[in-house]
C-alpha positions in Angstrom: -21.0 -82.8 -16.0 -22.5 -85.4 -13.7 -25.7 -85.0 -11.7 -23.8 -84.8 -8.4 -21.3 -82.3 -9.7 -24.0 -80.0 -10.9 -25.7 -79.8 -7.5 -23.5 -77.0 -6.1 -24.2 -74.8 -9.0 -27.9 -75.4 -8.8 -28.0 -74.4 -5.2 -27.4 -70.8 -6.5 -29.3 -70.9 -9.7 -32.5 -72.4 -8.4 -32.5 -70.0 -5.4 -32.1 -67.0 -7.8 -34.9 -68.2 -10.1 -37.4 -68.7 -7.2 -36.9 -65.5 -5.3 -40.2 -63.8 -6.2 -42.5 -62.5 -3.5 -44.8 -65.1 -2.0 -47.7 -62.7 -2.2 -47.8 -61.8 -5.9 -45.9 -62.1 -9.1 -47.7 -61.5 -12.3 -46.3 -61.2 -15.8 -44.0 -64.2 -16.4 -42.1 -63.5 -13.2 -42.3 -66.3 -10.7 -44.0 -66.1 -7.3 -42.7 -68.8 -5.1 -40.9 -69.9 -2.0 -37.5 -69.3 -3.4 -36.0 -72.1 -1.3 -32.6 -73.5 -1.9 -32.8 -77.1 -3.0 -30.4 -79.7 -4.2 -30.9 -82.3 -6.9 -32.3 -85.5 -5.4 -30.0 -88.4 -6.0 -31.7 -91.0 -8.3 -34.7 -88.9 -9.2 -35.6 -89.5 -12.8 -39.1 -88.1 -13.1 -41.5 -85.9 -11.2 -45.3 -85.4 -11.3 -47.8 -83.2 -9.4 -51.2 -84.1 -8.1 -53.6 -82.7 -9.0 -52.2 -82.2 -12.5 -54.9 -79.6 -13.1 -57.5 -77.9 -11.0 -60.4 -75.6 -11.5 -61.4 -73.2 -8.8 -64.2 -70.6 -8.6 -63.3 -67.4 -6.7 -65.7 -64.9 -5.1 -63.2 -62.1 -4.4 -62.5 -63.2 -0.8 -59.5 -65.2 0.4 -59.7 -68.6 -1.4 -58.9 -72.0 0.2 -55.3 -73.1 -0.4 -54.6 -75.8 -3.0 -52.1 -78.4 -1.9 -50.0 -80.2 -4.5 -48.4 -83.6 -3.9 -45.1 -84.3 -5.7 -44.4 -87.9 -6.7 -41.1 -88.9 -8.2 -39.4 -92.0 -9.6 -36.4 -92.6 -7.4 -34.2 -95.6 -8.1 -36.9 -97.2 -10.1 -39.7 -96.9 -7.5 -42.4 -94.3 -6.9 -41.8 -92.0 -3.9 -43.6 -89.0 -2.4 -41.3 -86.0 -2.4 -41.7 -83.7 0.5 -42.7 -80.2 -0.6 -39.8 -78.5 1.2 -37.3 -80.5 -0.8 -38.4 -78.7 -4.0 -38.5 -75.2 -5.2 -42.0 -74.0 -6.1 -43.2 -71.2 -8.4 -46.6 -69.9 -9.6 -46.7 -68.0 -12.8 -49.0 -66.4 -15.3 -48.4 -65.1 -18.8 -50.0 -61.8 -18.1 -49.4 -59.0 -15.5 -52.0 -60.2 -13.1 -50.7 -61.6 -9.8 -50.5 -65.4 -9.6 -50.7 -65.7 -5.8 -48.2 -67.2 -3.4 -46.8 -70.7 -3.2 -44.6 -72.4 -0.7 -43.8 -76.1 -0.1 -46.5 -77.1 -2.5 -49.3 -75.1 -1.1 -50.8 -72.5 -3.5 -52.8 -69.6 -2.2 -54.4 -68.1 -5.4 -54.7 -64.4 -5.8 -58.2 -63.7 -4.7 -59.1 -60.9 -7.1 -58.7 -62.4 -10.6 -59.5 -65.4 -12.7 -57.1 -66.8 -15.3 -54.6 -69.6 -15.7 -51.7 -70.2 -13.2 -48.9 -72.6 -13.9 -47.4 -74.3 -10.8 -43.9 -75.5 -11.2 -41.9 -77.7 -8.8 -38.2 -78.6 -9.3 -35.3 -80.0 -7.4 -33.0 -78.2 -9.9 -32.6 -81.1 -12.2 -36.1 -82.6 -12.7 -39.2 -80.4 -13.1 -43.0 -81.0 -13.0 -45.9 -78.6 -13.7 -49.6 -78.4 -13.0 -52.2 -76.0 -14.2 -54.8 -74.2 -12.1 -57.7 -72.5 -13.9 -59.3 -69.8 -11.8 -62.8 -68.3 -12.5 -63.9 -65.2 -10.7 -67.6 -64.9 -10.0 -68.4 -61.6 -8.2 -71.5 -59.4 -7.7 -70.8 -55.7 -7.1 -73.4 -53.7 -5.2 -76.2 -56.3 -5.2 -79.8 -54.9 -5.2 -82.0 -55.0 -2.1 -84.6 -57.0 -4.1 -82.7 -59.4 -6.4 -85.8 -61.4 -7.2 -87.0 -58.7 -9.5 -84.1 -59.5 -11.9 -84.9 -63.2 -12.1 -86.7 -63.4 -15.4 -85.7 -63.7 -19.1 -84.8 -60.4 -20.8 -86.4 -58.8 -23.9 -84.9 -56.4 -26.4 -87.9 -54.1 -26.9 -87.5 -50.7 -25.4 -84.0 -51.5 -24.1 -81.1 -49.1 -23.3 -78.5 -48.4 -26.1 -74.8 -48.7 -25.4 -72.9 -45.6 -26.5 -69.3 -45.8 -25.0 -67.1 -47.7 -25.3 -67.6 -48.9 -28.8 -67.9 -52.6 -29.7 -64.4 -54.2 -30.1 -62.5 -51.5 -28.2 -59.3 -52.8 -26.7 -58.1 -51.3 -23.4 -54.8 -51.4 -21.4 -55.5 -53.8 -18.5 -54.1 -51.1 -16.2 -56.1 -48.0 -17.3 -58.9 -47.9 -14.6 -61.7 -45.2 -14.3 -63.3 -46.0 -17.7 -66.8 -44.3 -17.8 -69.3 -46.7 -19.3 -72.2 -44.8 -21.0 -75.6 -45.8 -22.4 -78.9 -44.2 -23.3 -81.1 -45.2 -20.4 -84.5 -45.3 -22.2 -85.9 -43.6 -19.1 -85.0 -46.4 -16.6 -83.1 -46.0 -13.4 -82.1 -49.5 -12.3 -79.5 -51.4 -14.3 -77.5 -54.6 -14.2 -74.2 -54.8 -16.1 -72.6 -58.2 -16.8 -69.0 -58.5 -17.9 -68.4 -62.1 -18.9 -65.2 -63.6 -20.3 -63.1 -66.8 -20.0 -61.7 -65.8 -16.6 -64.6 -64.1 -14.9 -68.3 -63.2 -14.6 -68.7 -59.8 -12.9 -72.2 -58.5 -12.3 -72.6 -54.8 -11.3 -75.8 -53.2 -10.2 -76.1 -49.4 -10.5 -78.7 -46.6 -10.8 -76.5 -45.1 -13.5 -76.7 -41.6 -11.9 -73.2 -40.3 -12.6 -72.7 -36.5 -12.4 -71.4 -36.3 -15.9 -74.5 -38.0 -17.3 -77.5 -36.7 -15.4 -79.9 -34.3 -17.2 -78.9 -35.5 -20.7 -81.5 -35.4 -23.5 -82.1 -38.2 -24.5 -81.8 -39.6 -21.0 -78.5 -41.3 -20.2 -76.9 -43.4 -17.5 -73.2 -44.0 -16.7 -71.0 -46.1 -14.5 -67.4 -45.5 -13.7 -65.2 -48.5 -13.0 -63.2 -48.1 -9.9 -59.8 -49.8 -9.6 -61.0 -52.9 -7.8 -63.9 -53.7 -10.2 -61.8 -52.9 -13.3 -59.1 -55.2 -11.9 -61.7 -58.0 -11.5 -62.8 -57.6 -15.1 -59.5 -56.8 -16.9 -57.1 -58.7 -14.6 -59.2 -61.9 -15.0 -59.4 -61.6 -18.8 -56.0 -60.0 -19.6 -55.2 -60.8 -23.3 -58.8 -61.9 -23.9 -62.3 -60.3 -24.5 -65.4 -60.0 -22.5 -69.1 -59.4 -23.4 -70.6 -56.4 -21.8 -74.4 -56.5 -21.4 -76.6 -53.8 -19.9 -80.0 -54.8 -18.6 -82.7 -52.3 -17.3 -85.4 -53.1 -14.9 -88.8 -51.8 -16.1 -91.2 -51.6 -13.2 -93.9 -50.0 -15.2 -95.3 -53.4 -16.3 -97.5 -55.6 -14.1 -94.6 -57.9 -13.7 -91.2 -56.1 -13.9 -89.6 -56.6 -17.3 -85.8 -57.0 -18.0 -85.0 -54.9 -21.1 -81.6 -55.9 -22.5 -79.4 -53.7 -24.7 -77.5 -55.2 -27.6 -74.3 -56.5 -26.0 -70.8 -55.5 -27.1 -67.3 -57.0 -26.9 -64.3 -55.3 -25.3 -60.8 -56.6 -24.7 -57.7 -56.0 -22.7 -54.0 -56.1 -23.1 -52.1 -59.1 -21.7 -49.5 -56.8 -20.1 -49.7 -53.5 -18.4 -49.2 -50.6 -20.9 -46.3 -48.6 -19.7 -44.7 -45.2 -20.4 -45.3 -41.5 -20.0 -47.6 -39.5 -22.2 -46.5 -35.9 -22.7 -49.2 -33.9 -24.5 -49.6 -30.3 -25.6 -52.5 -28.6 -23.8 -53.3 -25.3 -25.2 -55.5 -24.9 -22.2 -52.4 -24.9 -20.0 -50.2 -23.2 -22.7 -47.8 -26.0 -22.3 -47.0 -29.7 -21.8 -48.7 -32.0 -19.3 -47.5 -35.5 -18.4 -49.5 -38.6 -17.3 -49.6 -42.4 -17.7 -52.5 -44.5 -18.7 -53.4 -45.3 -15.1 -53.4 -41.6 -13.9 -56.4 -39.9 -12.5 -55.1 -36.4 -13.3 -52.2 -35.1 -15.4 -49.2 -33.2 -14.1 -48.5 -29.7 -15.3 -45.0 -30.4 -16.5 -43.8 -27.3 -18.5 -46.6 -24.8 -18.8 -47.5 -21.2 -19.1 -50.8 -21.7 -17.1 -49.9 -22.2 -14.3 -46.6 -20.4 -14.9 -43.5 -22.5 -14.7 -40.8 -20.5 -12.9 -37.2 -21.5 -12.6 -34.8 -20.7 -9.8 -33.0 -18.2 -12.0 -36.2 -16.2 -12.4 -37.0 -17.3 -15.9 -40.7 -17.8 -16.4 -42.5 -19.8 -19.1 -45.2 -18.0 -21.0 -46.1 -20.7 -23.6 -44.8 -24.0 -24.9 -45.6 -25.3 -28.4 -45.1 -28.5 -30.4 -42.8 -30.6 -28.3 -41.0 -33.9 -28.9 -39.6 -36.4 -26.4 -36.8 -39.0 -26.9 -38.0 -42.6 -27.0 -36.1 -43.4 -23.8 -38.1 -40.5 -22.2 -35.0 -38.7 -21.0 -35.1 -35.5 -23.1 -37.9 -33.1 -24.1 -37.4 -30.5 -26.8 -40.0 -27.8 -27.5 -40.3 -24.2 -28.7 -40.6 -22.1 -25.6 -41.7 -18.5 -25.1 -40.2 -17.4 -21.8 -39.0 -14.1 -20.2 -35.5 -15.1 -21.4 -36.7 -15.1 -25.0 -38.2 -17.3 -27.7 -36.3 -20.4 -29.0 -36.2 -24.1 -29.1 -35.3 -25.5 -25.7 -33.5 -28.7 -25.0 -34.4 -30.0 -21.6 -33.8 -33.1 -19.4 -36.9 -34.9 -18.3 -37.0 -35.1 -14.5 -39.0 -37.2 -12.1 -40.9 -34.2 -10.9 -41.9 -31.1 -12.8 -40.5 -29.0 -14.4 -37.8 -30.4 -16.7 -34.3 -29.1 -16.4 -33.3 -26.7 -19.2 -30.0 -27.6 -20.8 -30.1 -25.4 -23.8 -32.4 -22.4 -24.1 -31.4 -21.2 -27.5 -31.0 -23.2 -30.7 -30.1 -20.9 -33.5 -32.4 -20.2 -36.4 -35.5 -21.8 -34.8 -37.2 -18.5 -33.9 -39.1 -20.0 -31.0 -40.8 -22.5 -33.4 -40.0 -25.6 -35.4 -40.2 -29.3 -35.2 -37.6 -31.7 -33.9 -36.6 -35.3 -33.3 -33.9 -36.9 -31.2 -31.6 -39.7 -32.3 -32.0 -43.0 -30.5 -28.6 -42.6 -28.8 -29.6 -39.1 -27.6 -26.5 -37.6 -29.2 -28.2 -35.4 -31.9 -31.3 -33.5 -32.5 -32.7 -33.0 -36.0 -34.5 -29.6 -36.4 -36.9 -28.6 -39.1 -37.9 -25.0 -39.5 -38.7 -22.9 -42.5 -38.0 -25.7 -45.0 -34.4 -26.8 -44.1 -33.5 -29.7 -41.8 -30.3 -29.7 -39.8 -28.8 -31.4 -36.8 -27.5 -30.0 -33.6 -25.6 -31.5 -30.6 -28.1 -32.5 -28.0 -25.7 -31.7 -25.1 -24.6 -28.2 -26.4 -27.2 -27.1 -29.0 -24.3 -26.4 -31.4 -24.9 -26.8 -35.1 -23.6 -30.1 -36.5 -24.6 -30.6 -40.2 -27.4 -30.1 -42.7 -29.7 -33.0 -43.6 -29.6 -33.1 -47.4 -33.3 -33.8 -48.2 -33.2 -31.9 -51.5 -36.2 -29.7 -50.7 -38.5 -28.6 -47.9 -39.3 -30.8 -44.9 -41.2 -30.7 -41.6 -42.3 -33.1 -38.9 -39.1 -35.2 -38.8 -38.9 -38.5 -36.9 -35.8 -40.5 -36.2 -36.1 -44.3 -36.6 -35.5 -46.4 -33.5 -32.8 -48.4 -35.2 -30.9 -45.1 -36.2 -31.0 -45.9 -39.9 -33.3 -43.3 -41.4 -35.3 -40.1 -40.8 -39.0 -39.8 -41.8 -40.5 -36.5 -42.7 -43.3 -34.7 -44.5 -42.0 -33.0 -47.7 -43.2 -29.5 -47.1 -42.7 -26.7 -44.6 -44.7 -25.2 -41.8 -47.1 -26.6 -39.2 -49.3 -28.6 -41.6 -48.5 -28.0 -45.3 -50.8 -29.0 -48.0 -49.8 -31.5 -50.7 -46.9 -33.0 -48.8 -45.3 -36.3 -49.7 -44.2 -38.7 -47.0 -40.5 -39.6 -47.3 -37.5 -41.0 -45.6 -33.8 -40.3 -45.8 -31.2 -43.0 -45.1 -28.7 -42.6 -42.3 -25.5 -44.3 -41.3 -25.9 -44.8 -37.6 -24.0 -42.3 -35.4 -22.0 -40.9 -38.3 -23.9 -37.8 -39.5 -23.7 -39.4 -43.0 -26.9 -39.2 -44.9 -28.0 -41.3 -47.9 -30.7 -41.4 -50.5 -34.2 -39.9 -50.1 -37.1 -42.3 -50.7 -40.7 -41.2 -51.2 -43.1 -43.6 -49.5 -46.3 -41.8 -50.3 -46.2 -39.3 -53.2 -47.6 -35.8 -53.0 -51.1 -35.4 -54.3 -54.4 -33.7 -53.4 -54.0 -34.9 -49.9 -51.1 -34.2 -47.6 -49.2 -36.8 -45.5 -48.1 -35.3 -42.2 -46.7 -36.1 -38.7 -45.0 -39.4 -39.5 -44.0 -41.5 -36.4 -42.1 -44.8 -36.4 -43.5 -47.7 -34.4 -41.4 -48.8 -31.4 -39.7 -51.5 -33.4 -39.2 -49.2 -36.4 -41.2 -51.5 -38.7 -44.1 -49.2 -39.4 -44.8 -45.5 -39.8 -48.1 -44.0 -38.6 -49.1 -40.7 -40.2 -52.0 -38.4 -40.8 -53.5 -37.8 -44.3 -55.8 -34.9 -45.0 -56.0 -31.5 -46.7 -53.4 -30.0 -44.4 -53.7 -26.8 -42.5 -54.9 -26.2 -38.9 -58.3 -27.7 -37.8 -58.3 -30.2 -40.8 -61.4 -32.3 -40.3 -60.5 -34.6 -43.1 -57.3 -35.8 -41.4 -57.2 -39.6 -41.0 -54.7 -42.0 -39.5 -52.8 -44.3 -41.8 -49.9 -46.7 -41.6 -47.2 -47.8 -44.1 -44.1 -50.0 -43.9 -40.8 -48.2 -43.3 -39.7 -49.3 -46.7 -42.9 -48.3 -48.4 -45.7 -50.5 -49.7 -49.5 -50.1 -49.7 -50.7 -47.6 -47.1 -53.5 -48.9 -44.8 -56.1 -46.7 -43.1 -56.8 -47.3 -39.5 -60.5 -47.4 -40.2 -61.8 -48.4 -36.8 -59.6 -45.9 -35.0 -60.7 -43.1 -37.4 -64.4 -43.8 -37.9 -66.0 -45.8 -35.1 -67.3 -43.3 -32.6 -70.0 -43.8 -29.9 -70.5 -47.3 -31.1 -71.4 -46.2 -34.6 -69.4 -46.2 -37.9 -69.2 -42.6 -39.2 -67.2 -40.6 -41.8 -64.2 -40.1 -39.6 -64.2 -36.3 -40.0 -62.8 -35.6 -36.6 -59.4 -34.0 -37.2 -57.6 -37.3 -36.4 -53.9 -36.4 -36.4 -50.5 -36.4 -34.8 -50.2 -40.1 -34.0 -47.6 -41.5 -31.5 -46.9 -45.1 -30.5 -46.7 -46.5 -27.0 -43.5 -48.3 -25.9 -43.4 -52.0 -26.9 -46.1 -54.3 -25.6 -48.3 -57.2 -26.7 -50.4 -54.9 -28.8 -49.4 -51.7 -30.5 -51.1 -48.6 -29.1 -51.5 -45.3 -31.0 -52.4 -42.1 -29.3 -53.6 -39.2 -31.4 -55.6 -36.0 -31.1 -59.2 -36.0 -32.3 -62.2 -33.7 -32.1 -64.8 -36.4 -31.7 -67.7 -36.7 -29.4 -67.2 -38.4 -26.0 -70.2 -40.6 -25.7 -73.2 -39.0 -24.0 -70.9 -36.7 -21.9 -69.6 -34.4 -24.6 -71.6 -34.9 -27.9 -70.2 -31.8 -29.5 -66.6 -33.0 -29.0 -63.5 -31.1 -28.2 -59.8 -31.7 -29.2 -58.5 -34.4 -26.9 -56.1 -37.3 -26.8 -57.6 -40.7 -27.8 -55.9 -44.1 -28.0 -56.5 -47.0 -30.3 -55.0 -50.5 -30.2 -53.4 -51.8 -33.3 -53.0 -55.6 -33.9 -49.4 -56.2 -35.1 -50.4 -59.5 -36.7 -53.0 -57.8 -38.8 -50.7 -55.0 -39.6 -48.1 -57.5 -40.9 -50.7 -59.2 -43.1 -51.3 -56.0 -45.0 -54.4 -54.7 -46.8 -56.8 -55.0 -43.8 -57.6 -52.6 -41.0 -55.4 -53.6 -38.0 -57.0 -51.1 -35.7 -59.7 -51.2 -33.0 -62.0 -48.4 -31.9 -60.4 -45.7 -29.8 -61.0 -44.7 -26.2 -60.5 -41.4 -24.5 -57.7 -41.0 -22.0 -59.5 -40.4 -18.7 -57.0 -38.1 -17.0 -57.9 -35.2 -19.3 -60.2 -32.4 -18.1 -63.4 -32.3 -20.1 -62.7 -28.6 -21.1 -59.1 -29.2 -22.0 -58.0 -28.6 -25.6 -55.2 -31.1 -26.3 -52.8 -32.0 -29.1 -49.6 -33.8 -30.0 -49.2 -36.6 -27.5 -45.7 -38.1 -27.2 -45.6 -41.6 -25.6 -42.2 -42.6 -24.3 -40.5 -44.7 -21.7 -41.2 -43.1 -18.2 -38.2 -42.0 -16.2 -40.3 -42.3 -13.1 -40.3 -46.1 -13.6 -36.5 -46.2 -13.5 -34.4 -46.2 -10.3 -32.9 -42.8 -9.5 -29.2 -42.2 -10.2 -26.9 -42.8 -7.2 -26.2 -39.9 -5.0 -22.8 -38.2 -5.5 -20.0 -39.2 -3.1 -19.2 -36.8 -0.3 -16.7 -34.1 -1.2 -15.4 -30.7 -0.1 -18.5 -29.0 -1.4 -21.1 -31.7 -0.5 -24.5 -30.2 0.1 -23.6 -27.0 -1.8 -22.3 -27.9 -5.3 -20.7 -30.8 -7.1 -17.1 -30.6 -8.4 -16.3 -31.3 -12.1 -16.1 -34.9 -13.1 -17.9 -36.0 -9.9 -21.1 -38.0 -9.9 -24.2 -36.0 -9.6 -28.0 -36.2 -9.7 -29.9 -34.2 -12.4 -30.8 -30.9 -11.0 -27.6 -30.6 -8.8 -25.6 -27.4 -9.0 -22.1 -27.9 -10.4 -19.3 -25.9 -8.8 -17.5 -24.9 -12.0 -18.9 -22.0 -14.0 -20.3 -23.4 -17.3 -20.7 -27.0 -16.0 -23.9 -28.9 -15.8 -24.9 -32.3 -14.4 -25.2 -34.3 -17.6 -24.8 -37.8 -19.1 -22.9 -39.1 -22.1 -24.0 -42.7 -21.7 -27.8 -42.5 -22.1 -28.4 -42.0 -18.4 -26.3 -44.8 -17.0 -24.2 -42.3 -15.1 -24.3 -38.6 -14.5 -21.4 -36.2 -13.7 -20.6 -32.5 -13.6 -19.0 -31.6 -16.9 -18.4 -28.4 -19.0 -21.4 -27.8 -21.2 -19.4 -28.3 -24.3 -17.6 -31.5 -23.0 -18.0 -34.1 -25.8 -17.4 -36.9 -23.2 
């Protein structure tokens, strides 16, 4: 195809590639002018001036950067007008890049980092690099001169939380930084990394930390300041340093705590976290950026459905990886059994099945990746039921007792603990092969044999390559439980040492009931959420059972034999007095567009006829029909509850 013949096609493709918003555009997506351009006749090469630029930002609107494009046209150098090219500004993380049009870049004011500027006529492309560094002081002191002297280590504060080397989602916010104050009341925090230097002055007088013995100080990162720090250094690390101003000496002394390193994900960490709160007698939902959780299916406060059914208590739940279905033992006024529910954008979920035979209001379950089947374990046996109807399908021939099943994301195997009950002792960790979508089961393979310790709560990583599990004595309130990983085909188990044992910036024995791991949806790091009864810095030294999260480095995990984990952080949306267990981290239906509304019909506004499109929660006209999906949520229609689709 000749250059001129390609031009008409490029008018469409270039316009489509450059249609990002001119005001943002982080995370590999382009922000640019999106203009339609045509290949310039005779253009053989293109360059941008400046080819690279370094800019220091102060958090206010920065000066625009103008790029001049020069091309070789017909053998001679020629300046190419900016409006003859399509321009984009991109980053490799989820921080906004800024806006660009006709060669003029307005950087995003609130973050450092690297921006790649691209110009093209559709046939020839040139790039330039802009390195941004954010230098901001937050809440500067009235007398900054008192801080202008070299620091000393003697008598300095001591950092408590977070721990050195902790990794955070870049989009978590509201992290409470905590330190032993050594009796001082004026502090300077410095967060310095490759993309920013953020200095924060504070008195450390946070309500959760006043009156502690020994004396403590805390500072909570608001969304803006956290974005300065994490957005500028996404995918990198920063050094956090705490200085105290000691005015008791003749000349004020700066006393510096030992600095620590913390890091951030390159991408936002997505998904919904459903966790079992015994405080609420049910399941709550949140994401990593949430300030408070949502009471999703709870006995306190009571969840009441339109048919009058009231929930008393919900126990060990499971959620499909696509986040569309939640299954849990429910005690309600209608009785006790395993419920199969559809996850909805707002609470509560919609019950589809309120009785799965032989579960007795208890049991553990897992959902096949295509959402067709549910594997149920209760009392030793494991069997499958139809997700849409709750009807019995087939036994799972494990050749013994099993509990805590988990279906692999690639639909090729089921992992389980080889025992029965909530937390049996001496259980082996095993898998059973599965022929995808067939209900045909193969051989059982033991990955970790039974022994003095029990191997419980296996969970496949989002790519199905690894299994995280808890190893301990078994039983409730098992302080010895520790998090481990193993390859899906076996191999040498590896303990997540940092996740288990590093607490309050110290390495301990890990005796914190670390159990019930779950993996976040795919990202640039693995993230494992788990329940742990560990202390929370200076705020809660005694500890309570809560959900914590640790990053896991996939490269280290693949290497084998070394600890791939980082120290854990507490999920900030939990109440301090909550008692929480069994997090399930899945895709979030709230991040997806809602299904289209049903077309108008004779019963529009009242009920939806059979075989007509519907929205989950709609009332179907025909008795025994529900609004359901047989194509993993692509479409919904009213159908008989036993309709196989």
